N, C-alpha and C positions, 0 to 999 in steps of 0.2 A: 507018518509023513515018506513019503518015495523020500531017493533019495536023489535025484533030479531038481527035488523040490528044495533041499535043501542049499544045496551047492548055490541054490537064485536066490537064499533069507542071506545077512546078514546079522550078528544081533546089537546093536545097537542100546538096551538097556536090561542091564541083565537082572537075572530076579529080586539077587540080592540088594541089589540098589534099589528095588521097587519095595522090598522090606525094610529096607529100613528107612525111605521114605513114609511108605506108611504110616511106620512108627509115628515118627516125628509132628507126623498133619492129625496122627489119632487126639498124637499128646495137648496139641494144639484146642484140636478140634473136646479132650474132653475138659479143659481151662476152660473153656469159650461161655461153657452150656455144662457146670457147672449141678450150679442148680436150679436146673432147665428139665427137659426132655420135651424131648425132638423130637418131627417125625421125620425119619429118615431115608430116603425118595431113590430108589435104586434106576437108574435107564435103562431099560433093554433094548439091548440084548447082550453090548455091547461089556457095559459097568459092571455085568455081573463078577464078575471073580473078583474085582477088587473094592465090591463092595463088601463082598462077604472077609475080604481080608480085613478093608478098613472098618466093617461092625465090629468084627472080634476083637481090635486090639482097641476101641473107645470100654472105656468103664465105668461111664455116667446110662442113666435109667432115657429109655429111646423106645419105639417104638418105626417101628418095618412095611414098607407098600414098597411099592412097583408100579412103573408108569412105560408105558410101551408108545417110545415114540417111530412111524416110517414117514417117510418121505417119498415110496419108491411106488409107482405099478410096475409091478416085476419091478428092470433091471432098469429102469427109463424113471429120474429126479420126477417128481410132480409140480416142488418148490411148493406145496403145499400139504402139509406137517397135519399126522392125524393122530389119534393120541388112545389108548388102547389101555383097560385093564386096572383107571381110574378116573376117582371118583371127588371131582376135584371141591366137592361142596362140605369135603371133611377137611382140609384143611383147615378152616376160621378157626382165629388165631391160635395156630399154635404156631412155634418153632424151627422151622425147613429148612433140611440139607439135603440138595441135587445132588447127585452122585454117577458126571460123568463121566465114559472114560476116552471123548477125545473132545473137543469145543474144535474143530475147522474151523468151518465158517463161523461157527456161534449161532444160526439159526436155531437149529432143535436148544439150545438152553434159554436162547432167550427165548422162546414161546412158548416152554414151557411156563419160564421165570417172572413175562408178563402174564398168563393166571393161574399166577400165586401170586402175584407183590399185593394186591391191594387186599385181599379174605382172610391170608394168612401174617401171627404176628413180626416175622421175619420171616426172609427168605434167602442163603448164604447156599454157595454151588461149590463144592469142590472133583475135580477134574484128574485123572488121572497125567490128561497128557492137553497141550495146549500146543496148538500151532499162532504163532500172537502176530505171522505176517501175514495170515492171512481171517484172523479173527477177527470178526468186527461188531465187540458188543460193545454197551454203551455204560455197562455195570462194572461194580470189579466181583470177577473171579476170585472167594476167601482165600481157598487156598488150587496149587499147582503142585501133582507132583512135578513131573517134565515139562519145559519149552523143548518143541524137539523143530525138524526145519518141516518142508512143504515140500511133504514124501512122505507116502501109502507108508503105512506099520502093519504087520498081526502079529498076532500072541498075545496072551492076556486075557483076555475078551476081547480083543478088536479078531473080525474076519477079512477074509474073498474068501464068497463065495461061499459060506458059512464054514468056511475053512479058516486053519490054524491058530481059531480061538481059545486052542490045549498046549501051546506052547509056552515057556514057564518064563521069554522075558518080552522086551520085546525087536520085534525084528525086522530090521528096511531092506523089502525089493533092490536087490542087485544087478 
């Protein structure tokens, strides 16, 4: 990363804090699903680092899948969410855990949940980050890593123009 860009970012959540929280969430998930084999679904692209760390911390039987959700055409938000890489028919009767990087307005996770809720046995949601003042969801988010203000963040899988995903913590632009 260029020195110019580094100077314009400030760390708001350290990788150590993230690792501790991932372990806490995994511990709770292990308890809830100890006698089940949930299908854990990572929402691409942003959740991939959180997803990998989380599933490695689980000690229960799981299945893994991914879904790509997009609501942009180029750099313009379309308002229509499209899904790639996922067959919604394969969730029938399963316990589902949706892994999100960030819940901003909540429209993406709401749309995914709505497509699954009547097919799956259960649907739970885990998000690394939540913007509580901006999120408009009418259901419970089962696990939240951290609540953050309504600011743009990058790092630990989150990007700006496909850059900064590799940063080890969560950063805010200053």
